[in-house]
N, C-alpha and C positions, 0 to 999 in steps of 0.2 A: 388616524395613524399614530404609531408609538413615537411621537416626537416631542422632545422637551422644548419649551418656549425659548426662543433666543433671548439673550439678555438676562437670563436667570442667574447668571454668575457661575454656572456650572459648565462643564464641557458639553456642548450640545451634541446630542446623539440622536440617531434616527432608527427607524425600524426597517430599513431596506439596505441591501448591499449595493455597492457602487456599480451601476450598469455601464456597459460599453467600454470596459477597461481592458479586456483581454481578447486578442485574436486567436486563431487556431494555433499559430506557432507558440504563443505564450502558454496556452493550455497544454500543448504537447510537452513543453519544458517542465511544467508542474508534474505531469503524469510520469515522464521518464525519470525525473529527479526522485519521485517517490519509489520508483522501481530500482533506483540506486545501481546503475549498471556495473560500475567498478566493484562495488561491494558484493554484488551477486557473482560476478565473474571470479573474484578472488576468494570469496567466502562460500557462497551457496554451491557453486559448481564443484569446487574441490571437496566440500562436505558431502555432496551427492555421490561423487566417485568413491570417497573413503567409506561412507556408511553402507552403500548398497553393493559396491563391488561390480556394478554393471556399467559397461562402456557405451550403452545406448542413450546417454543423456542428450546428445544433439538431436536425436529423433524425438526424444521426450519433449524437448522444448518446442519442436515443430508441431507435435500432436496437441500439446496444451494450447499453443497459439491458435491452431485450427479450431479447437473447441471454443476458445474465448472469442474468436472472430465470428463463429456461428452464434454464440450468445449475443454478441454485439449487434447482430441484425435486428433482433427484437428490441434490444436495449435502446438503441438510438432511435428506432421507430417510435417507441413509447416516449422518448425524450421530446419528440415533436408535439406531444400532447401534454407533457408535464415538464415544467421548469421549476426545480426546487433544489436548494442547496443541500437538502437532506438526502438526495439521490436514492439510495437503497430504501431508506425509511419511507420516502414518498412513494416509491414504486410498489413496495409491499402493501402499503396502506391502500393505494388505488387498485391494486390487484386482488388482495386477499382480505381487505377490511381493516378498519382502524385498530382493533385489538392486536392483530398480527403485526401491523405497522409499528405500533409502539414497542412491541416485543423485539422487532428487528432493530429499532432505534437503540434499545438498551444494549443489544449485542454489538451494534456498530460503535457505540461510545467506548465499550470495553476493548474491542478489537483494535480500533485505531489508536486509542490512548496507549495500549500495550505496545503496538508497533513503534510509536513515537518515543516513548520513554526508554524502551529497550535499546535504542540506538545510542543513548548516552553511555551505556555500559560498553558498547563496542568501541566508541570513540576513545573513551578514557583508557581502556585496556590496550588499544592499538597505539595510541599516541604516546603513552608514558614511556615504553622502552625506546621508541624512536627519538624522543627528546633526550634521553640518557645517551643514546648513541651519537646524536648530532651535537648536543650542547654539554654533555656531561653533568646535567642537572637532573636529579631525581624528583619528580613531581607526582603526588598521589593521583590516581585515576579520577577520583571524585572532584578534584580541583579543576582538572581539564574539562570534565563534564559540566561543571558549574559555569565555566567560561563560555562553553558552547550554549548552555541553557540561557545565559544572559543575552547572547546574540540572537537566538531564536525568539526569545520573549520580546525583544525590542522590535525585530522585524515583523512579528506577528500582529502588532497594532499599527503597522504602517500600511500604505497603499499596496494593494495586491499586485499592481504592475511593477512596483519597486522590487518586491520579492521575485517576480517573474524575470526581471532583467538580471538579477544576481544569479538565479538558477540557470539562465541561458549561458552565462559566461562559464560557470563551473561545469555544466553538463557538456558543453562543446569540447572543452579541454579533456574531460574525462573520456568521452567516446573516442576522441582522436587518439588518446594513449592506448585504449583497448584495441583499436584497429591496427595501430603500429605494432603492438605485441602479437596480434594475430598474424600479421604479415611475416614478422620475424619467425614465428613458430612454423608457419607453412613453408617458408623458404629453407628451413633447417630440419627436415624430417629425420627422425631417429632410426626408422626402420621401414621396410616395405609393408604394404597392406594397410596404409593409413586410412583408406576409405571404408574399412570394415566398421568403424563406429557410426557410419552413416547408413548402414544396412538396417532395415526394420527388424531383422532377426536379432540384432544386438539389444533390442528393447525388451523382447519377450523372454524374460528369465525370472527366477524366483526373486521376489522383492521389488518387482516392477511397480507395485502400488506405491511404495515409499518413494520411488524415483519420480513418478508422475506428480505426487504431492509436493515433493521438494521443487520440482520444475515449476509447479503452479505458484509457489511462493515468490519466484522470480518475477511474476507478472503483477504482484500485488501493487496497486496504485493505478493500473490502467483504467479502472472504473471511475476514477476521480474526475474525468473530463466532464461528467454530468454535474458534479458538485459545484463546478464553476459556471454552470449554464446561465445563472442570473447575472453574472458579471461579464459575460461574453458578448462580443459584437456579433449580431446575427446568429443566435444559438442554434437555429435550425440547420445552419450550414457548418458552424464551428464545431459543434459537439460530434457529429458523425465523422468529420475529417480528423479531428484530434483522436477520437477513439480508435478508428481503423488504423491510422498512421502509427499510433502508439503500440498497438498489438503487433503490427507487422515489424516495426523496428526492433521491439524487444525480442520477438521470436527469432528473427534473422541474426541479430547481434549475439544473442546467447547461444544459439545453435552453432554459429561460426566459431565463437570463442571456445566453447567446450570441445568442439571438434579439433581446433587448432592445437589445443593442449595434447590431445592424443597423438597428433602428428609429431609434436616435438619430443614426446616421451616414448612414442611407440604405443600402439593399442594395448599391448600387454603390460606396459609400464606405468600407465596413468594412475591406476588404483594404488599401486605401491607408493608412487610419488606423492599422491594426495594424502595417503595415510601417514607418510613420513614427514611431509613438510606443511600440510594443511594450507592455510591461506597464503603462505609464503611461496607456494608452488609457482604461481604465475610470475612472481618477481624474480625467483631464482632462475627460471627459464629465460626471462628477458635479460638478466644480467649477463648470461653467457653469450647472447646474441647482440645486445645493444649497448652494453657497458653500464657502469655505475651511475653516471650522471642522469641518463634517461630514467633509470629505475628509481633514483631518488626523487625525481619529479613525479613519477607515478605514485610513489608512496605518499607524497603530499596530496596528490589528487584523490588517493584512496580516502584520506581523512576528510577532504572537502566533499567527497561523495557522501560520506556519512552525514555531514552537516547539511548538505542539500536535501537529503532524504528527511532529515529532522524538520527542515523548514516546510517541505511539501506536506508531510503528515500533520504537522502542527496546523497548517492552514486548512487542511481537510477536516480535522477534528474540530477546530473552532467553528467551522460552518455547520457541522452537525449540532453542536451546542446552540448555534444561532437558529437553525431551522426549528428545533424543539422549543426554544424560548419564544420565538415569534408566534408559535401556535399555542403557547401557554402549557405545553406538556411539561416543560421545565419552567422555573420562575421567569417572569416576563423580562427581567433584566438581561437574560441571555439573548433575547431577541432584539437587541439594540446594537447599532453600529456607530462608530465615530463619524460625525458629519464631515469632518475635514478629510478623513482617509477612506471612509466607506468600509473599513475593516470591522469584523464582528468582535468588538472590543472586549466585552465581558467573557465571551466564549474563549477568546485567545488568552485572557488572563487566567481563566479556569484551567485551561490546558497547561499553561506554564506552572501553575501552582501544583498540579499533579506531577509534573516532571520534576519539580524541585523536591517534593515529598519523596518520590522514588529514589532520587540520587542520595538524599540524606539518609533514608532508611537503609538502603543497601550498604552505604558507607559505614554507618554505625554498627550494622550487623556483621560487617566483615565478610560479606558474601562475594563470591567471584563475579566481577562485573561482566565478564565475557560469557561464562556459562549460565549463571543464574539470572542476570539481568537481560543480556542480549539474546542468548540462544533460547532459553526457556520462554521468556516473555515474547520474543519475536515469533517463535513457532506457534505459540498460543494465539497471538494476534493474527497470524497468517491463516490459521485454521478458521478463526472467526470470520475473516473476510470470505473464505471459501464457502462457509455456510450462508453468508449473505448473498453471494453471487447465485448460489443454487436456489435460495428462496426467491430472489428477484426474478430468476428465469421462470419459475412457477407462476409468479405474479404477472409476468408479461403475457403468458398463455391465458391466464384468467381475465386479465384486462381486455385483451382483444377479443375474447369470446363474448364479452358484453358490449364492446365498442368496435365492431368489425369494419366500419367505414374508413376510407382514406388510406388504407394500406393493402398491399398485395397479399395473397395467400402465403407466399414465401415468407414475408416479413412478420405476419401476425400469427401464423400457424406452424408451417413446416419447420423453419429454422428454430423458433423458440422451443418446440417440442423435442427436436433432436438435441438441442443444447441442454435442455432440462434432463434428459435421459443420461447424457454424458456427465453432467455435473453431479447428479445424484450418485452415479457410479464412483466418481472421484471422492465424494464425501464418505461413502462407504469404505473405500480403500484407505482414506485418511484415518478413519476410526480404527480399522483393522491393523493399521501400521503405526499407531500413535506412539507406542513405546519406542519404535525405531526412529521416529522423527525426533524424539527427545534424547535419543541415545541412552535410554534407560532399559532396565530389565523388564521382561514381560509381566512380572508380578508387581511392578512398581505402582503405588497408589496414584501417582501422577497421571498414569495412562488414562484413568477414567475421571479423576478429580478435576483436571483442567477442562476437558470437554463438558463436564457437568456444570461448570460455572456458567456456560452459555445457556444451558437448559434452564437453570435457575433464573438467569437474567431475563430470558424470554417469557417465562411464566410470570415473573414479577411485572414485566412490562404489560403483558396482557391483563393482569389483575389491575394495574394502575389505570389502564384504558377503561376498564369496566367501572372503576370507581368514578372516573371523570364522567362517564355516561350517566351514572346515577346522580352524582352530586353537582356537576357542572356541565350540563348538556350543551350549553353554548360553546364551551371550549372543545368538547368532544366533537362537535359538528365541524370544527375548523381543522381537525387533525388531517394532515396530508395535503392541505390546500396551498401551502407555500405562501407566496407574496399576497395571494388573495385573502389570507387569514387575517390581515391587518386592515383591509379596506373598510371593514364594517365597524372599526373602533373596538375598544375594549368591551368585554362582556360585562 
């Protein structure tokens, strides 16, 4: 085992995550916090209406939710055979082979780090004007981002259940406010025909590809239930419950909220309102119905929503570092955890370092934290996660083709094949509409440059795996083994 000897005078660390710390509710809190409900409702939903001009977003959320629920059938079935904090990396490894798995790991590290650090820009840009409004004090966005970074860095090396309790409090208040806003919108319709946004016909319009991809970004984080499988109580029960519950809650909550907005503005008015007011749309509607006090509380919760998402993505990213370090794909130091906390200490510190570098670089360059750090980086990270989900779905099909016992035909063949077809279609639509996703011109070099980063990362990951196979076959043999990788000692 990768364990330092007690009494050595150093902080004792181990090569295993803390088991039996999380039940299904705690895992759901981590997943939903990564999904950042209030951030999605205020930001992603309004952006989708403004960018696409299509009112069928409520149906889009339900369609994407159905596809991800279908994907989850094979996903959680495979989780009964594999428990690994590397999740997608481990799945692709066991389904498509070690080189593909390491390539997927490189993509995962880039995508999740991008999602996490991008949130610092959103928090800084959103909080700065509110502080001026409330306190009359002008604070640069990067100083606010640094304060959030310090909080996340400290929590990242603490016990995972401590993080879970904090997320539970923040998320409960956040969802309660969203539902309050939804009820207020539904009780104050602006015009007749409010149900039109729930018609499937509202979805099928030019630009539907961008709409589906934007809706997909609202679910990013649902897959992290498997990341915490090694720290869950009874993972064979906890992981399926947390995964299905998360997808269902996200789909229903976002569909309801996006529909409620169309009720409050009128189906014909939501696009104009979103283009005019942006993320303020939900708060302006609520002000008219609920008053300033409730909306002020909601604005605070919008900020805590961003912080909660930072904490959740930080924990997920740290565990990817841990999974790769434990198997020596990354340096062995990443595969160690604090003995007292069970947290992936080095992986957490590495993620914090990347976050600090991003804040400092963007601040020194004078770049727009909302557009360049949050929007571009977040869209880029979300696309990476979509690629990983599609690759994982293919891997599930391949895994059960070789290991057909123990699962029904629906779980190991039918559902995974259908999910794979749907997800590949989504990836194709994402590529075709990437300029729209960025809000850039069709001839913008970013349209192909950003997706190309993942191609390069995957190729480099495959090449590194082949190097390990040639130079360190013992390390290569442990790729994708999870906790079993350390039972035989160091190579």
